[in-house]
N, C-alpha and C positions, 0 to 999 in steps of 0.2 A: 571558552567560546563554545557556543552550542553547535553541535554537528550531528547530522543524521546521514547514515550511509546505507543505501539500499543495495541489495544483491539478490541473486537467484533467478533472474530473468533468462530468457533464451528463446530458441525456436522450438515450437512444439506443434504437432499435428492437431487438427480439430478433434475434440473429444479427450485430449490429453490433460495432463495436470502439471502444475508448477507450484513450488512453495517459495514465496518471497520473504526476505528477512530485512529488517531495518534496525540497525544498532545506533543507539543514541549516546552522546557524550556531552559533557559540559552543561548538563541540565538535571533537574531532579525528576527523573523519568517517571517515578511512581506517582507523582503529583500532576502528571500531564495526560489529558485526554489525547488520544492519538487517532490519526486518520490515514487511510490509504487513498491516494488520488491517482488518477491516470490522465494522460494528455495524448490524445491522438493527433496525427499530423493536421495542422491547420485549425485545431480546436483549442479551447481553453481547458485548464485543469478541471477535472470532474471528481468530486468527492464520491467514492463508491463504498467505503466501509469506515466505521468508527468504532473505537472501544474506549469506554470511559475509564477513569481511575478505579472505579468499582467493578469493572468487568462487564458493563452493559454494552451490548453491541447493536449497531444499526447498519443497514445495507440499502443501497439504491435497488430498485426493483430489478434492474437488468442483470444483477449479479446474485440476487437473493436465491438461496438454495444451492448455489454452485460455489460460492466463495465463503471462506470462514476467516475472520480476523481474530487474533488472539495476542496475548502479551505475556511476557515473562519478566517481571520486575527485578528478579535476581540477576538477569542478564542484560537489563536495559534494552530489551529487544521486543519489537512487535512484528508479527508474522501475518502473511496473507496466504492461505491455502486456496488454490484455484483449481477447481475440477471442472470437467466438461467444457473445456475452453472452446470458444468460437472465434472465427476470423475477426469479428467485430470487437473482440477483446484486445486486439493488437494496439499497443500504445506504449509510451514510457510511463512506468509506474513509480510513484513517489510516496514516501510517508511524510507526514508533517503534523505540526500542531496548529491550532487556529491562530495563535498569536503570531507564529511565523508566517502563516499563509497571508494574513492581512498586511504584513510587511513585505510580502513578495520574496521571502527567503525560502529557497528550495535547494535540496541536495542534487546530486548528479542523476538520480533516478536509475532505473534498471529497465532495459527494453524487453518487452514481451512481444513476440511475433507468433501468431497462430496461422499456420499455412501448411497445405499439403504439397 
């Protein structure tokens, strides 16, 4: 059974950094394009960063230059390094594949709160 487990969230002051991790199991991770999404209260899931099987990355404009997505296929893990965090980055963060997203399958996510 496919499973994605996110971790690394927390409370951080504006301007701070966090590194999120997402460990995959029950899937051929190296063959899956991976994305990081976030969901703020009252809003839908927003795709903010993607990394393809070949390592090509894409970012939404609001995080470009501040966030970095990477993957380690030997550990079945995708990361999101978040720097220069802003209050508007506060959300629950999820990793996912497109196949799971369209079926509305999500993990438990990890809460990121940016506040002073």
